[in-house]
N, C-alpha and C positions, 0 to 999 in steps of 0.2 A: 504493500500500500504506500502511496505517495505521502510525503511529509506535507502537512497542511500549514498555511500561514496562520499567524495569530491575528485573526480579523477583529479582535478587540483592541489591537494596537492602532492608534490613529494613523501612524506613518504607513504601516503595512496595508491597512484598509484603503487609504487614499491611493496608494500605488496599485493595489489590486483593481480598484474601480477604473483608474486612469488607463491602465493597460487594456482594458476592455471597452473603453469609450463610454463608461457609465458614470452617472452622478446621482446624488439623492434627489428625489422628486418630492418636494414639500407638499404638493397637492395630493399626494398619495400617502402622506403621513410617514415618509421614510426618514426616520431618525434612528441612526444606527448606534447600537450600544458599544461603547468604547472603554469598558471597564472589565478586565478579565475576571476579577474577583466576583463581581455581581453575576456575570454570565455563568460561572461555575456554581454560585449559590442557587441560581434558578434551576439548573439541571440537577443539582444535589437534592433540592426540595421535591423533585419528582420521584426520588427513591427508586430509580431504575437500575436493573442489573443487566449485564451483557445478554443479548438475545431477546430482551423485553421489547414489546411493540410500542411505538409512539407515533403520534401525528404532530407535526409542527405547522402552525399557521403563520404565514408572512415571514419566512426566514430571512428575507432581505439579502444582505451580503453573505450571511451564513455563520455568524458568530456562534449561535447556539447549535446550529446544525453540525458544525465541525466538531464541537465537543461531543455531541451525541454519536457522531460517526466514530470518533476515537474510542468511545466507550463501548463500541461494538453493539449498538442497539439497532433494531430493525425500525427504520424511520420512513414515513411518508411525509414529505414537506410540500405544502401548497403555497406557491408564489404567483401572484397575479402579474407582476412585471415581467414581460417576456425576456428582456435583456438580463435581468438578475437571475431568472430561472435558468436560462441557457448557461450563464457563467457558473452557477452553482452545480449544474449537471456536469459540466466539464471539470470543475474543481474536485468533485467527489466521484469521478468516474471509476476510481479503483476501489470504491466502497460499495460492493454489490447489494448490501442490505439497506442502502439509502436510495429512496426513489424520490425524485424531484418532479412535481407536476406543475405545469403552468396552468393555474386554475383559480377561479374566484371562490374563496371560502364561503361567501354569502350565498352562493348558488349550489352549495354542495349537499348532497344527500349523504349524511354521515354514516348511517347504517349501511348503505350500499358500499361506501368507500371502505369501511372496516371489513365487510364481507369479502370484498374484492382483493384486498391487500394483506389481510391477516387471516389466521386460522379461525374456524367456527367457535363462537363463544369465548374468544380470547379477550382478556381485559386490557384495553388499550388506554394509554395515557396521552392526554393532550397537553402540549406545552407551547408557549408563544410569548414573544414580545410584541403585543398587538399594536398595529397601526391605530392611533387614537380614533380616527373617524369611523372605523368599522366595529369598535368594541361593543357598543350597546346593541346595534342590530345583529351582531354575531351571537351575543348571548341570547337574544330573543329566538334566533334560529335554532340554537342548541336546545333551548327549553321546549320549543315546539316539537323538536325531534326527541324529546325525553332524555336529553343529556346522555348520549350513548357512550360515555367514557367511564373508566374506573376512577380516574382522577384527572384534574386539570391544574396546571400551574401556569398562571397567566399574569402578564404585566399590563396594568391599566394606568390611564391618567389617574392621579391621586383622587380627584373628585369622584370619578366613577367607582373606584375601589371603595370609597367611603359610602357611596349610595348603595352599592350592591350588598354591603355587609351591615347596613344601618338597621337599628331597631326602631320601633315607633318613636317619632319625634321629628325634628326639623329636616334632617337629611333623608328621611324615609319617604319612599315613593313606590311607583309601580314596579320599577326594577328591583327594589329591595324585597317586595313581597314575592315576586316571581322567583327571585334568586333563593329566597329562604324556603319556598315551596319545593323547588326542584333540587336544591343542593344545601350542603353545609359548607359555608365559606368563611375564611378568616384571612386577614391581612398578615403576611409573613414578615415583610420588611419594606421600608421606603427606598426609593431610588431617586437620587437628585437629578435634576435636569442637566447638570453639568457633566454627567456621565454619558452624554449622547452627542453625536455629530450627524447633521447640524443640531445645535442645541434648541430644544423645544421651549415653549414659553411657560410650561408647567412641570411640576414634579410628577413622579410616578410611584406606583406601589405594586408589589407582587402579591398575588392572592392565590391561595390553595382552595380548590373546590372539589367536593366529593358528592356523588348523587345520593339523594334521599329516597326512601320509599314513598310513593305518592298515595294519597288517601282518597282521591276522587276517581270515579270512572270517566271514560272518554267524554260522555255528554256533559257531566258535571264540570269537568275540567275546561271544556270550551266556554261554558257560562262563567266559570271562575275568571278566565282571562277577560271576558267582557266586563264583569263586575269590577275587577281591579282597575282596569284602564278607565272605565267610566268614573269610578270614585276619585281617581287622582287627576283626571282632566278637569274636574270641578272640586278640587280639594278644599276650597274655602267654604263650600256648602255643607250643610248637614247631610249625613249619609243617606237619610231618607229622601232627600231631594236629588242628590247626585246619582242615585241608582234607579231613578224612575225609568230612564231609557233602557237600561240593561235588563231590568226585571220585567218591564212592561206590565206593571200592576197599578191599580188605583192606589193613591197615597195611603188610605186607611188599611188596605190589605198589606201593603209593604211595611207599614209600622208593625202590624201583627207578626209578619214574617221575621223582621229584625229582632223583635222581642223573643220569638221562639229560638233564635240563634244566640240569644244572650247579649245582644248589641243594643246600646242606647240609640234610638232613631235620630237623636240630636247630636251624636258624636261626629267628629271629622275623620276623614279617611286616614290621616296620619297617626291616629291613636289606636287603630285596629290592628290586632295581631294577624299573622298568616293564618292561624287556626280559625280565627273569627271569619276571615274572608272565605275560607274553605267551607265553613259551616253555613254561611249565607248561601254560597253557591249550591251546596247539596240540598238544602231546604228549598231554595228557589227553583232548582231544576225539577225536583220531584213535585213541588207544588204546581208549577206550570204544566208538567206532564200529566198530573192527575186532574187538572182543571181545564185542559184544552178540549 
């Protein structure tokens, strides 16, 4: 196997890109990690052993991918940028267990990808220094596909990391509720904006996520999404008013439904727990099903 450059070294990274006629595209959120210690901490947090399967989203120049390759992992890396994907394929050509796909992560069927590139029922780990602009839509995509990974270690803009791990309160929103429903998530460590090139305007944080057992059936879960999104689109309203559209019930009936769920009809969305939102969805789904 060929010796790989240290792509967390600013000098080696710039030389690597220059030789290939490439440069960071700010519009695509390409801020390359240039700290070797942080890159290894991210990979270490995934707790992977040689031969374990992993998916990497947005490898960029390949700082994390090179570490994963050296550790003899079986990796599928998805990179949207055609030039970076081609360069990474060439760089890792002597590592047969690393597959680089020029592919949009936001349009990926994760279950199909796992079945195609890994063994049946294999527990795959997701790892990424996520481009900021795709982080929230990517999470929604993963949740809609039932978070089909054993574990994820992802770097987010600090604000997003705080929102997805928030408890009821000021930072709490739809992303917080959905993240807590589908996963157990915790912030592992912060990452300064000064450790990237080009330097972004905000700091980052690395988050570990593991899937949770879901308590709603498919129909209830669909209504759960509608209820959560409706509640936070009108977060300043009382919950009885913000859920009128999602539940499609007269106000008096909705009050009774909320009380059955143990929820104060005059509460605001930011005060409700994930369990309360789930209970509202279950009762509302069965109520509308029984009264249609």
